[in-house]
Z-matrix of the N, CA and C atoms (Angstrom, degrees):
N
C 1 1.448
C 2 1.520 1 108.74
N 3 1.306 2 115.53 1 147.45
C 4 1.457 3 122.69 2 178.92
C 5 1.518 4 110.55 3 -61.48
N 6 1.337 5 116.99 4 134.80
C 7 1.460 6 121.34 5 176.32
C 8 1.516 7 109.20 6 -105.79
N 9 1.313 8 115.40 7 126.95
C 10 1.463 9 121.10 8 -179.34
C 11 1.525 10 110.10 9 -74.95
N 12 1.341 11 115.99 10 143.60
C 13 1.456 12 121.13 11 176.65
C 14 1.526 13 111.21 12 -87.42
N 15 1.327 14 116.39 13 -25.59
C 16 1.454 15 121.15 14 177.90
C 17 1.531 16 107.84 15 -107.38
N 18 1.320 17 116.82 16 147.13
C 19 1.465 18 118.41 17 -179.65
C 20 1.522 19 112.06 18 -63.77
N 21 1.307 20 114.56 19 144.53
C 22 1.457 21 120.54 20 179.53
C 23 1.524 22 108.28 21 -95.71
N 24 1.314 23 116.37 22 130.93
C 25 1.466 24 120.64 23 -178.93
C 26 1.528 25 108.61 24 -95.82
N 27 1.324 26 115.62 25 111.84
C 28 1.458 27 121.01 26 -175.97
C 29 1.527 28 111.30 27 -117.86
N 30 1.338 29 116.47 28 37.17
C 31 1.457 30 118.60 29 179.84
C 32 1.516 31 113.39 30 -80.57
N 33 1.323 32 117.28 31 -5.76
C 34 1.464 33 123.09 32 178.93
C 35 1.518 34 109.31 33 -109.67
N 36 1.318 35 117.26 34 133.27
C 37 1.456 36 121.65 35 -179.44
C 38 1.519 37 113.68 36 -59.75
N 39 1.325 38 116.83 37 -34.14
C 40 1.469 39 120.35 38 178.48
C 41 1.525 40 110.01 39 -64.36
N 42 1.328 41 117.25 40 -39.37
C 43 1.465 42 120.81 41 178.37
C 44 1.524 43 111.18 42 -65.02
N 45 1.317 44 116.87 43 -39.03
C 46 1.470 45 120.23 44 178.48
C 47 1.523 46 109.77 45 -64.41
N 48 1.329 47 116.36 46 -47.13
C 49 1.468 48 120.60 47 179.83
C 50 1.528 49 110.77 48 -61.77
N 51 1.331 50 116.40 49 -44.72
C 52 1.466 51 120.26 50 178.76
C 53 1.517 52 110.91 51 -62.69
N 54 1.310 53 117.87 52 -36.16
C 55 1.468 54 121.71 53 178.54
C 56 1.529 55 110.65 54 -62.67
N 57 1.323 56 116.50 55 -39.32
C 58 1.459 57 121.39 56 -176.20
C 59 1.527 58 111.99 57 -79.53
N 60 1.337 59 118.47 58 -44.73
C 61 1.482 60 119.56 59 -174.63
C 62 1.510 61 112.74 60 -116.71
N 63 1.327 62 117.59 61 8.10
C 64 1.457 63 120.92 62 -174.52
C 65 1.510 64 114.54 63 -83.25
N 66 1.290 65 116.81 64 70.62
C 67 1.458 66 121.30 65 171.84
C 68 1.522 67 107.60 66 -145.81
N 69 1.296 68 115.61 67 173.42
C 70 1.458 69 119.53 68 -176.57
C 71 1.528 70 112.17 69 -64.95
N 72 1.340 71 118.42 70 -35.53
C 73 1.453 72 120.60 71 -170.02
C 74 1.522 73 115.14 72 -112.87
N 75 1.321 74 119.98 73 -16.63
C 76 1.470 75 120.29 74 -176.01
C 77 1.529 76 113.86 75 -57.66
N 78 1.341 77 119.91 76 -45.59
C 79 1.468 78 118.05 77 177.60
C 80 1.534 79 112.42 78 -60.07
N 81 1.338 80 116.29 79 -38.37
C 82 1.474 81 119.91 80 179.00
C 83 1.524 82 111.18 81 -66.47
N 84 1.321 83 116.73 82 -39.26
C 85 1.468 84 121.04 83 178.33
C 86 1.516 85 110.69 84 -64.62
N 87 1.325 86 117.03 85 -46.72
C 88 1.464 87 121.21 86 179.39
C 89 1.527 88 110.05 87 -60.57
N 90 1.320 89 116.82 88 -44.52
C 91 1.456 90 121.22 89 179.01
C 92 1.525 91 111.09 90 -60.76
N 93 1.313 92 116.93 91 -46.38
C 94 1.470 93 120.92 92 -178.71
C 95 1.531 94 110.84 93 -62.77
N 96 1.326 95 116.97 94 -42.64
C 97 1.469 96 119.71 95 178.68
C 98 1.520 97 110.33 96 -63.55
N 99 1.340 98 116.46 97 -38.88
C 100 1.476 99 119.24 98 -179.76
C 101 1.528 100 111.59 99 -66.00
N 102 1.337 101 117.14 100 -23.66
C 103 1.464 102 121.69 101 178.97
C 104 1.523 103 112.88 102 -93.12
N 105 1.344 104 117.83 103 5.79
C 106 1.454 105 120.52 104 173.52
C 107 1.511 106 116.49 105 104.52
N 108 1.323 107 117.89 106 6.44
C 109 1.468 108 120.36 107 176.35
C 110 1.528 109 106.56 108 -91.44
N 111 1.334 110 117.43 109 112.64
C 112 1.456 111 120.34 110 -170.62
C 113 1.523 112 115.23 111 -116.10
N 114 1.321 113 118.71 112 -19.81
C 115 1.465 114 121.39 113 -176.32
C 116 1.527 115 109.73 114 -93.83
N 117 1.338 116 118.06 115 143.53
C 118 1.467 117 120.70 116 -178.47
C 119 1.531 118 113.66 117 -56.20
N 120 1.320 119 118.16 118 -42.84
C 121 1.459 120 120.34 119 179.01
C 122 1.508 121 112.37 120 -63.61
N 123 1.331 122 116.84 121 -39.36
C 124 1.456 123 121.16 122 178.15
C 125 1.530 124 110.77 123 -67.41
N 126 1.332 125 116.39 124 -37.00
C 127 1.462 126 119.84 125 176.20
C 128 1.527 127 110.76 126 -62.82
N 129 1.322 128 115.59 127 -41.42
C 130 1.458 129 119.89 128 -179.97
C 131 1.522 130 111.08 129 -64.73
N 132 1.320 131 116.75 130 -40.32
C 133 1.476 132 120.12 131 177.18
C 134 1.527 133 111.02 132 -67.89
N 135 1.315 134 117.01 133 -39.47
C 136 1.474 135 121.83 134 -179.52
C 137 1.525 136 111.10 135 -63.58
N 138 1.318 137 116.57 136 -43.88
C 139 1.459 138 120.94 137 -176.60
C 140 1.525 139 110.59 138 -80.78
N 141 1.311 140 116.39 139 -37.36
C 142 1.458 141 121.28 140 171.46
C 143 1.510 142 116.83 141 81.68
N 144 1.291 143 119.38 142 -59.17
C 145 1.464 144 121.33 143 -174.15
C 146 1.520 145 113.64 144 -82.90
N 147 1.304 146 118.09 145 -17.93
C 148 1.467 147 121.66 146 -179.10
C 149 1.523 148 109.49 147 -85.38
N 150 1.309 149 116.15 148 137.66
C 151 1.465 150 120.67 149 178.60
C 152 1.522 151 110.12 150 -73.36
N 153 1.302 152 115.95 151 161.70
C 154 1.467 153 121.63 152 178.37
C 155 1.524 154 110.51 153 -58.54
N 156 1.334 155 116.61 154 -41.73
C 157 1.467 156 120.58 155 -179.47
C 158 1.532 157 111.11 156 -63.46
N 159 1.314 158 116.93 157 -43.26
C 160 1.468 159 120.33 158 179.04
C 161 1.527 160 110.27 159 -62.56
N 162 1.326 161 117.11 160 -43.92
C 163 1.474 162 120.38 161 177.55
C 164 1.521 163 109.97 162 -58.36
N 165 1.334 164 117.12 163 -45.49
C 166 1.467 165 120.82 164 -179.74
C 167 1.533 166 111.40 165 -61.24
N 168 1.331 167 117.31 166 -44.05
C 169 1.469 168 120.68 167 179.73
C 170 1.522 169 111.53 168 -64.36
N 171 1.332 170 115.96 169 -42.43
C 172 1.471 171 119.58 170 179.77
C 173 1.531 172 110.51 171 -66.19
N 174 1.329 173 117.42 172 -40.53
C 175 1.464 174 120.69 173 177.02
C 176 1.527 175 111.12 174 -61.80
N 177 1.313 176 116.77 175 -40.58
C 178 1.459 177 121.02 176 179.00
C 179 1.531 178 110.34 177 -61.90
N 180 1.334 179 116.79 178 -44.36
C 181 1.457 180 120.15 179 178.86
C 182 1.517 181 111.41 180 -65.63
N 183 1.337 182 117.41 181 -41.62
C 184 1.461 183 120.26 182 177.96
C 185 1.526 184 110.99 183 -63.09
N 186 1.320 185 116.47 184 -36.05
C 187 1.466 186 120.57 185 176.94
C 188 1.533 187 110.09 186 -67.16
N 189 1.329 188 117.42 187 -42.54
C 190 1.466 189 121.13 188 178.37
C 191 1.528 190 111.89 189 -63.33
N 192 1.318 191 117.32 190 -30.95
C 193 1.471 192 121.72 191 178.21
C 194 1.525 193 111.98 192 -84.59
N 195 1.318 194 117.99 193 -3.69
C 196 1.456 195 120.83 194 178.38
C 197 1.518 196 114.66 195 81.44
N 198 1.329 197 117.90 196 14.65
C 199 1.467 198 121.73 197 -178.31
C 200 1.519 199 110.79 198 -83.74
N 201 1.325 200 117.54 199 -38.35
C 202 1.467 201 121.24 200 177.58
C 203 1.520 202 109.79 201 -121.67
N 204 1.306 203 114.97 202 157.48
C 205 1.459 204 122.30 203 175.32
C 206 1.517 205 107.94 204 -119.29
N 207 1.308 206 115.06 205 135.38
C 208 1.461 207 121.61 206 -178.11
C 209 1.528 208 108.93 207 -100.41
N 210 1.320 209 114.70 208 135.87
C 211 1.460 210 119.89 209 176.16
C 212 1.529 211 107.89 210 -124.92
N 213 1.321 212 115.17 211 122.85
C 214 1.458 213 121.27 212 178.82
C 215 1.518 214 107.43 213 -106.22
N 216 1.322 215 116.28 214 123.56
C 217 1.472 216 121.37 215 179.73
C 218 1.534 217 109.22 216 -88.89
N 219 1.335 218 117.24 217 140.41
C 220 1.470 219 121.38 218 -178.52
C 221 1.534 220 112.20 219 -80.34
N 222 1.326 221 116.41 220 63.05
C 223 1.466 222 121.30 221 179.28
C 224 1.528 223 108.30 222 -132.98
N 225 1.312 224 115.35 223 161.82
C 226 1.463 225 121.48 224 174.08
C 227 1.507 226 108.64 225 -118.69
N 228 1.290 227 120.95 226 131.12
C 229 1.459 228 125.13 227 -5.26
C 230 1.521 229 111.10 228 -66.18
N 231 1.316 230 114.33 229 157.16
C 232 1.456 231 120.58 230 -175.61
C 233 1.528 232 111.59 231 -58.07
N 234 1.319 233 115.43 232 135.97
C 235 1.464 234 121.56 233 176.92
C 236 1.529 235 107.97 234 -116.85
N 237 1.334 236 115.44 235 127.04
C 238 1.466 237 121.86 236 -178.99
C 239 1.516 238 108.03 237 -125.62
N 240 1.311 239 116.39 238 137.69
C 241 1.469 240 121.72 239 175.25
C 242 1.517 241 109.17 240 -132.83
N 243 1.315 242 114.69 241 151.12
C 244 1.464 243 121.68 242 177.31
C 245 1.518 244 108.83 243 -120.11
N 246 1.313 245 114.94 244 141.35
C 247 1.458 246 122.38 245 175.84
C 248 1.530 247 107.81 246 -132.49
N 249 1.316 248 115.42 247 154.92
C 250 1.459 249 119.39 248 175.16
C 251 1.525 250 109.13 249 -74.23
N 252 1.319 251 115.40 250 136.78
C 253 1.460 252 120.26 251 173.05
C 254 1.533 253 108.02 252 -78.38
N 255 1.292 254 116.65 253 178.58
C 256 1.472 255 120.46 254 175.30
C 257 1.533 256 109.75 255 -60.31
N 258 1.321 257 116.26 256 -40.49
C 259 1.468 258 120.92 257 177.08
C 260 1.526 259 110.18 258 -64.14
N 261 1.332 260 116.78 259 -39.72
C 262 1.455 261 121.23 260 178.43
C 263 1.517 262 112.35 261 -63.47
N 264 1.318 263 116.30 262 -40.79
C 265 1.470 264 120.37 263 177.18
C 266 1.526 265 110.15 264 -62.17
N 267 1.334 266 116.43 265 -36.58
C 268 1.471 267 119.23 266 -178.44
C 269 1.517 268 112.85 267 -67.96
N 270 1.329 269 118.22 268 -20.64
C 271 1.467 270 120.45 269 -179.56
C 272 1.532 271 111.84 270 -85.23
N 273 1.329 272 117.35 271 -9.26
C 274 1.464 273 120.22 272 -179.82
C 275 1.517 274 112.37 273 -60.85
N 276 1.324 275 117.89 274 -32.92
C 277 1.465 276 119.78 275 178.87
C 278 1.530 277 111.05 276 -66.04
N 279 1.316 278 117.78 277 -31.36
C 280 1.465 279 121.34 278 175.78
C 281 1.527 280 109.25 279 -67.35
N 282 1.321 281 116.63 280 -45.66
C 283 1.468 282 120.95 281 179.41
C 284 1.523 283 111.20 282 -64.40
N 285 1.325 284 117.46 283 -37.17
C 286 1.466 285 120.55 284 177.96
C 287 1.531 286 110.55 285 -64.32
N 288 1.332 287 116.92 286 -40.97
C 289 1.470 288 119.90 287 177.10
C 290 1.528 289 110.65 288 -64.18
N 291 1.331 290 117.30 289 -40.10
C 292 1.463 291 120.48 290 177.08
C 293 1.531 292 110.59 291 -63.18
N 294 1.324 293 116.77 292 -41.65
C 295 1.453 294 121.06 293 179.83
C 296 1.536 295 110.96 294 -64.60
N 297 1.317 296 116.87 295 -44.02
C 298 1.465 297 120.55 296 179.74
C 299 1.538 298 110.78 297 -61.42
N 300 1.315 299 116.99 298 -43.04
C 301 1.465 300 120.33 299 178.30
C 302 1.522 301 109.96 300 -63.31
N 303 1.319 302 116.85 301 -44.57
C 304 1.459 303 121.03 302 179.69
C 305 1.517 304 112.40 303 -62.19
N 306 1.330 305 117.10 304 -42.79
C 307 1.465 306 121.05 305 178.63
C 308 1.525 307 110.57 306 -63.78
N 309 1.328 308 116.59 307 -41.74
C 310 1.466 309 120.16 308 -177.53
C 311 1.527 310 112.14 309 -69.19
N 312 1.325 311 117.69 310 -25.54
C 313 1.461 312 120.87 311 -175.07
C 314 1.523 313 114.41 312 -116.03
N 315 1.304 314 117.78 313 4.82
C 316 1.458 315 121.89 314 -177.97
C 317 1.519 316 111.61 315 -56.06
N 318 1.323 317 117.18 316 -40.52
C 319 1.469 318 120.78 317 -176.98
C 320 1.528 319 112.11 318 -57.42
N 321 1.314 320 117.98 319 -32.51
C 322 1.464 321 120.86 320 178.83
C 323 1.526 322 110.89 321 -64.52
N 324 1.286 323 116.11 322 -38.55
C 325 1.471 324 120.34 323 -176.51
C 326 1.520 325 111.75 324 -83.90
N 327 1.317 326 117.05 325 -30.23
C 328 1.463 327 119.96 326 175.73
C 329 1.523 328 110.24 327 -69.42
N 330 1.318 329 116.60 328 -29.13
C 331 1.467 330 121.03 329 179.88
C 332 1.528 331 112.05 330 -82.39
N 333 1.336 332 116.19 331 -1.81
C 334 1.452 333 119.44 332 177.48
C 335 1.518 334 114.11 333 94.00
N 336 1.306 335 117.74 334 3.28
C 337 1.467 336 120.18 335 178.38
C 338 1.530 337 106.51 336 -79.52
N 339 1.305 338 116.67 337 120.17
C 340 1.470 339 120.32 338 179.08
C 341 1.502 340 112.64 339 -110.91
N 342 1.309 341 117.13 340 -10.88
C 343 1.452 342 120.98 341 176.54
C 344 1.508 343 109.53 342 -125.36
N 345 1.321 344 115.38 343 128.88
C 346 1.451 345 119.06 344 176.10
C 347 1.521 346 107.83 345 -90.69
N 348 1.333 347 116.65 346 132.99
C 349 1.461 348 121.43 347 -177.33
C 350 1.502 349 109.86 348 -92.41
């Protein structure tokens, strides 16, 4: 994982949340895992636009933050599955609120409005 050269200020809850799920694909990965998609290849197919490498990097970061747990099965070829941790389950309410806001305001962005007055 990238190491910052300057200290990160995490005294605000929004900054902490953004640090954990603030990327293009992490919310989608968490959502997919919560709906039963557990294997990296299946996650990549579910999300579609993210490359396998990006999915792997995002999963690694989510694991480091304690949001997902990785399970490696002792079989060949190697089988890996991801599940939400207890902390990961607790973040689902944040994602649900984001989804509700997006659904309620999607029409503004589909119509080309990029600034709300």
